[in-house]
C-alpha positions in Angstrom: 0.0 0.0 0.0 1.3 3.4 -1.0 1.1 6.0 1.8 1.2 9.7 0.9 3.0 12.2 3.1 0.7 15.1 3.3 2.1 18.2 1.6 5.2 16.4 0.2 4.7 17.5 -3.4 4.1 21.1 -2.3 7.1 21.2 0.0 9.4 19.6 -2.5 8.1 21.8 -5.4 8.4 25.0 -3.3 12.0 24.2 -2.4 13.2 23.1 -5.8 11.5 25.9 -7.6 13.3 28.4 -5.4 16.6 27.3 -6.9 17.9 29.6 -9.7 17.5 28.1 -13.2 15.1 25.3 -12.3 11.8 24.8 -14.1 9.0 22.3 -13.8 6.5 20.7 -16.1 4.3 17.6 -16.2 6.2 14.4 -16.5 5.4 12.2 -19.4 4.5 9.2 -17.1 2.5 11.4 -14.7 3.6 13.6 -11.9 5.9 16.6 -12.0 9.3 16.9 -13.5 12.1 19.3 -12.5 14.6 20.6 -15.0 17.7 22.7 -15.2 17.8 23.8 -18.8 17.4 20.7 -21.0 18.5 18.3 -18.2 16.0 16.6 -16.0 16.9 16.8 -12.3 14.2 14.2 -11.3 10.5 13.7 -11.1 7.9 13.0 -8.6 5.2 10.3 -8.9 2.6 11.7 -6.6 3.8 12.4 -3.0 5.3 9.0 -2.5 8.1 8.4 -5.1 11.0 10.4 -6.5 13.1 9.3 -9.4 16.5 10.9 -10.1 19.2 10.3 -12.8 22.8 10.1 -11.6 26.1 9.0 -13.1 26.5 5.3 -12.3 29.3 5.8 -9.8 27.2 8.2 -7.7 24.1 6.0 -8.2 26.1 3.1 -6.8 27.2 5.1 -3.8 23.7 6.3 -3.0 22.3 2.8 -3.3 25.2 1.3 -1.3 24.7 3.8 1.5 20.9 3.2 1.4 20.1 6.8 0.6 18.2 5.6 -2.5 17.2 2.4 -4.2 17.8 1.2 -7.7 15.2 2.6 -10.0 11.9 0.8 -9.7 11.6 0.0 -13.5 15.2 0.4 -14.7 17.3 -1.0 -11.8 20.5 -1.4 -13.9 20.5 2.3 -15.0 21.9 5.3 -13.4 18.4 6.3 -12.2 17.5 5.9 -8.5 14.1 5.8 -6.8 13.5 7.3 -3.4 10.4 6.4 -1.5 8.7 9.2 0.5 7.2 7.4 3.5 7.5 9.9 6.4 8.0 13.6 6.9 11.8 13.3 7.2 11.9 11.8 3.8 10.7 15.1 2.3 14.0 16.8 3.4 16.1 13.9 2.0 14.2 14.1 -1.3 15.0 17.8 -1.5 18.7 17.0 -0.7 18.9 14.4 -3.5 17.4 16.8 -6.0 19.9 19.5 -4.8 22.7 17.0 -5.5 21.3 16.4 -9.0 21.2 20.2 -9.5 24.8 20.6 -8.4 25.9 18.0 -10.9 23.8 19.6 -13.7 25.4 23.0 -12.9 28.9 21.5 -12.9 28.3 19.8 -16.2 26.8 23.0 -17.7 29.9 25.0 -16.5 32.3 22.4 -17.9 30.4 22.5 -21.2 30.5 26.3 -21.3 34.3 26.3 -20.7 34.8 23.7 -23.3 32.8 25.7 -25.9 34.7 28.9 -25.1 38.1 27.2 -25.4 37.2 25.9 -28.9 36.6 29.4 -30.2 
């Protein structure tokens, strides 16, 4: 049985949308998707499940430390799933999305520097 944490979607959305450069839109499989430019930071399925893409090395660290689980559909991919079961999980979900944003910003900066050095 899936248990929703009251206000989880609103709390997560409010936090994530306060970050510079982040946008949201409906996710193609339902729920809400958060983006930084063209890169997806992660998406919520209701108020009970968050999916986030990470590089495999970081994904393995997060799964190994029990901060996240292998993705519920694509367990061998870099995606992780995070179940929101209690109020404290909302803060952890926000932290995982913040980690995804930090990686996206780093990749964007590296790409910008790479483009500038080629001109």
